[in-house]
N, C-alpha and C positions, 0 to 999 in steps of 0.2 A: 448550582443554587446555593449550596453551603458556603462556597468561596465568596459569592456575592453578598451573602448575609454577613460574613466576616468583614468584607470591605465596607459595609454600611457602618459597622461599629468602629472601623479604623478611621473613618472620616470625622473629624472633630465636631463640626457643626451638626452633621446628621446624627451622630451619636448623642449629642446634647438634646436634640429634638426627641429622639426615641426614649431616652431616660426620663425626660420631662413628661412625655405622654404616659409612660408606665407609672410615674409617680402620681399623676392625676387619677389614673385608673385605680390605683391602690387606695387613694383618698376617697374616691367614690364608693368603693366596696366597704371601706370602714364606716362611712356614713349610713350604709344600707343595713347595718346591724346595731346601730345606736338607737335604743328605744326612745320614743317620744315621751316627754314628761306626762305622767298620768296613766301610762300603760303598765300593767302588771307583767313584768318580764317572765316570772315563774309561770303564770297562767298561759302566756303565749307559747312558751316552750312545751308545756304539757299538751296543748292543743296541736302543736306541730306534728306530733306523732300520729294524729288522725286527720291530717289536712286533706281536704278534697275540694279545693277551689276549682272552679270551672267557668266556662262562658266568659263574660266580660271581666270578672274578677281574675280569672285565670290568665287572661291576656295582659291585664295591667301587672299582675304578679310576675309574669314572664319578663316584661320590659323593666321591672324594678329589681330583677335578680333575687326574688324572694322577699324583698323588703316590705311588700304590701301586707302579707299575712303576719309579719312581725310588728306592723305598725311603727316602723322606725322613722327617723327624721326624714329619710329619703323615701318614704313609703309610696309616694305617687310616682317616683322615678321620672322618666323622661316623657311619660304619656301625655301630660298637659301640653308640652311643647310640640309633640307630634301632631296632636289634634288641632292645635291652633295653626300650625304650619299648613296642614291640609285645608283647613277652613279658609285661610287667607289665599291659598293657591286657587281654590274653587271660586272665591269671590272676585279674583282678577278677571274671570270670564263674565261675571254678572255686573260688577260695579265699574263703570267707565273710569272713575278716578283711579282705582287700583290698576286698571289696564294701562292708563297713562303713566303711572309711576313705574310700572314694569318696563316700559319702553324708554324711560329716561336714563337708563344705565345705572351707574354705581350710586348716584344720589337717590334715585327712586328705589333701588333695592334696599338701601339703608333705611329709608322711610318705612318700607314694607316690613323690614326686620323689626323696627321699633313697634309697629302695630302688632306683630306677632308676639313680642315680649309682653305687651300690655294684655293681650288676649290670653296669654299663658297664665299670667297672674290671676286673672278673673276665673279661668277654668280651674286653676289650682284651689282657689277658695271654694268653688262649688264642689269639686271632687273630694277635697278633704272633709268638707261638711257632710257629704253623703257617706264617705267612708267611716267617719266617726259615728254617724247615726246608725249605720249597719252594724258596726262593731259593738254597740251597746247591747245588741242581741247577738251573741257570738255565733250561734248556730246558723245565722244567715251568711256570715262571712266564711266560717269554717264548719262544714257539715259535721254534725256529731259533737261539736264542742259545747260543753256546759259550764266552762270556767268563766269567771268574771274578769274579762280582759281589761275593762275600764272600771275599777272599783268606785271611783269618785265621779259621779255624773253631774256635778254642779255646773252651772253655766260658765263660771270662771275657769274651771278646768277644761271644759269643752272648747271654750274660746282660745285658751292657751295652746291646746293641741292643734287647732285649725291654723293658728298663726305660725306655729313651729313647722308644720307640714308645708304650708305655703312658702315660708322662708327657705325650706329645704329645696323646693322646686326652683326657686330663684338662684340658689347656690349651684344647683345642677346646671342651669343655663349658663352661669358664669364659668363653671369648669369646662363645659363644652366649648365655649368661645375661646378660652385659654388654649385648649388643644388646637383649635383651628388656627389661631394666630401664632403660637409658638411651638407647636408640636407637629406630629405627622398625621395626615388624614383629616376627615371631617369630624369635628369634636363630638357633635350629637350622635353621629353614627358609631363612633368609637365607644361612647358610653353605653349605647344600646348593645353593642357587641359584647362589652364587658359584662353587662347584666345577664345576658343569655348564656354566654360561655361559662360563667361562674357556676351555673346549675348543672352542666354536663357531667362532671365527675360524680356528683351525688346521685344523679339519675342512673348512670351506668352501674355504679356500685349497688344501687337498690335492685336493679335487675339481676346482678350477680348473686345477691343474697337471697332474693325471693324466688327466682326461677332456676338458679343453678348455672353451672359453667357452660353447658351446651347452649342455653338460651342467650347467655352473655356473648358467646362467640358468634352466634347467628345474628344478633343485633349489631355487633361490630361489622360483620361482613355486609349486612344490608345497609348500614350507615355509610360505609366506604363507597358502595355502589350508588347510593342516593347522592352523596356529595359529588362524586364524579359526574353524574348525570346533571345535577344542578349547575355545576361549573360549566359544563358543555353548553347547556341551553343559555345560561346567563351571558356567555361570551359570543353566542351565535347572533349574527346580524345579516340583514340584507343590505348590500351596498349598491345604491342607485348611482350610476355614473353621471357626472355633471361636467359639461364643457363650457368654458368661458371664451367668448370671442375676443379677438385682438382689436384694440382700438388705439389710435394715435392721439396723444395729448401733447401738442407742440412737436418736439422731436423725439419724445419718449413713447415707447410702445408698452401698453399695459394689457393684461389679460392673456389669453391664449393658453391658459393652464387647464389641467384636468384634475378634478377632485371627485368626491362622492358624498352622498347623503347616507349616513348609517342609520338604519331602522332596525332596532333590536327585536328579537323574537318576543322577549318579555319586556315590552316597552313600558308597562305599567308598574313594574317592580312588585313590592309586597303590599301596596296600598289596597288592591281589591280584596285580599284575604282579610285585612284588618276591617274594612268596611263590612264584608259579609259576616264576620264573626260578631261584630258589634250589633248589626241589625238583627241577626238571628237570635241574639240573646235578649232583645227587648221584651218579647212576649213572656219569657220565663221570669224576667226581672219584675214585670207587672204582677204576675202571679205571686211572686215571692213577697212583694210589699203589701199586696191586698189580702193575702191568705184566703183567696176565694176558693170555694168548693163547687163552683158551677161546672156545667158540662164542658164549656170551652176551656176552663182552667185545668180540668183533668186531662183534656186532649193535649193541651200545651205541655203539661208535665210529662205525658207519656211519649210525645213525639219530638219536642224541641229542647229537651234538657240533656238527654244522653245521646251520644252519637252511634248507638248500636242498633239503629233501625233504618230502613230504606228511605223513609220520608225525610229524615234529617240529612242523610247523605245527599239525596237528590236536591233538596232545597239549598243546602250549603254550596254544592257544585254549581247550581244554576245562578245563585247570587254572585259567586266569584266570576263566572263567565260574563254576567251582565255588567258588573262593576269594572271588569277589565276593558270591555269595549267603551264604557262610559268614560273612564279615566283617560284612556288613550285619545278619545275624541276631544276632550277639553284641554289636553296638554300638547297635542300635536295638531297644528292648524295647516292643512295642505294649501289653502288659499294664501295664507301669509307667506309660506315658504315659496310658493310659485311667484308671488309678487316680488319678493326680495331677489329671487333669481333673475327675473325679467329686468328689474331695476339695474342690476349690475352686469347685465349681458350674459347671463348663464342660461343654459338650456340642457335638457336631457336628450342625448342623441336619438333621433327618430321620433321625438315628441315635440310638437309645437309649443312655444312659450305661451304663458297665460293660462286660460281655462283648461286646455287639454292637459297641461302639466299638472294642474291641481287635481283633475279627475284621475290621472294616472297614479299620482301619489296616494289618493284616497283608495284606489283599487288595490294597490300593493299593501297599504296599511291594513285594510280589512282582511286581506288574504293571510297576512303574516300574523295578525292578532289572533286568529282562530287557533293555531297550534299553541300560541303563548297562553291563551286562556285555558285550554285543556291541560296544559302543563301545570299551571298554577293550581287548578282544581285537583289534579292528581297528587301533587306534592302536599296540598292542604289536607287531604283525606288519609294520608299515610298514618297519622296518629290514631285515626278511627280504626284502621286495620289493626294497629297495635293494641287497641282496646279489646278487640276480639281475641287476639293471640296471647297477649301478655296480661290482660286484665286491667290496665290503667294507662291512660294516655300520658300522665305526668312522668312515667318511667321510660318514655321513648323520645329521646331528644332529636332524632334524625328525621324530622318531618315538620310540616306545617310552617308557621311563621318563623320559628326559630332558625331552621336550617337555611331558609331564604335570606334572612338578615345576616346571619353569620357568614355565609359564603359571599354575599354581595359586598359587605363591608370589608371582608378579608381581601377580596380581589381589588377593590378600589384602593385600599391602603397599600397593597403590594405594588400597584401601578404607580402610585405617588412616589414610593421609595425607588422604584425602577427608574422613573424619570429623573429624579435627583442624582442617582448614580450615573446615568447616561450623560448628564451635564458635566460630570467630572471624568468622563471617558472610562468609567469602570463597567465591568460586565454586570448586567442586571439580573433580577430574580427569574424573569420569565423566558430567558434564553436557553 
């Protein structure tokens, strides 16, 4: 693997792509620490020592690499683009126009990408407005903070902050597209990877300082085991064999080949965890904004804010399992796959073409989604176990959304470098 890594840097065009990607990643991290005009940098740094972001704010802060709580130029991070991409993907099932564009190939995909950009800007305006409104009362954004993060609350200053944060989101989109076009890997995924990985050293060192050397070694051992398990499951797939019949067109014979349909154990990726986290935080967000002292508000504060109770863990796991089945159902259409196979003369050995093939694919998909959903739920509640053992979920990087994204993006990027090395007859990373 080390020799293959060296060969990647010895190849001029591949080396140029790698250095370009690293440069964009460095620029992205620089923008994550540049404060937005109107934000008191001293007050933010004072409050960072007592930061306790959680729920939806914790999720956005994770994707922004800590830029959210610093109210930097890139405070919103990549979250508006992720949200808009998910919305557009879901709407392709609901809106016939979007479904038609999806089937049109490259031109339709370009149009959907343009819609995603417009929606990203709209969401950035809404999220930046909400973030600035929350930051005007610092205790809502950072628990226990009494500093004036935004000293000047005039409408001109607030409007400037919203415009700057929205522009920062646009720049992030542009940087991601630059990586996709000129660098290595998917640009947006690389930026998410950069944001999450940047927080790992600080979190690990925090455990070393607060809990001692023994806890630090235990966390590293558990982290290595979790990463190995996540890599194993992310690579696992069920391969359904497909045979294509021979057919004669003139004097040429076509078909007669064998292939397979890969169905991953974790077909839904990290999306169900994001959906479950966001939905579970809505009740506590309502309580936070209304400041209600009613019985229902007390119950929500007791059961849906912290993850140290059975009800929270149960609800969180149930939502992840539900959204896993839901997302797989809308992204993998057995009827469409069966029709395409039948159109091109393909069939699964032992299964008749058409409806029986669709029913068989649905059966396999439902069976393989069950362990995938349980796996996602288990990985997602690892930080909750760390809350009990180590006292703070922010100090445990090897679990939840973070580890799923880091491992998934790392594997995809390594495969892309591997394929480019194989094109030049060099030995790849994964051999």
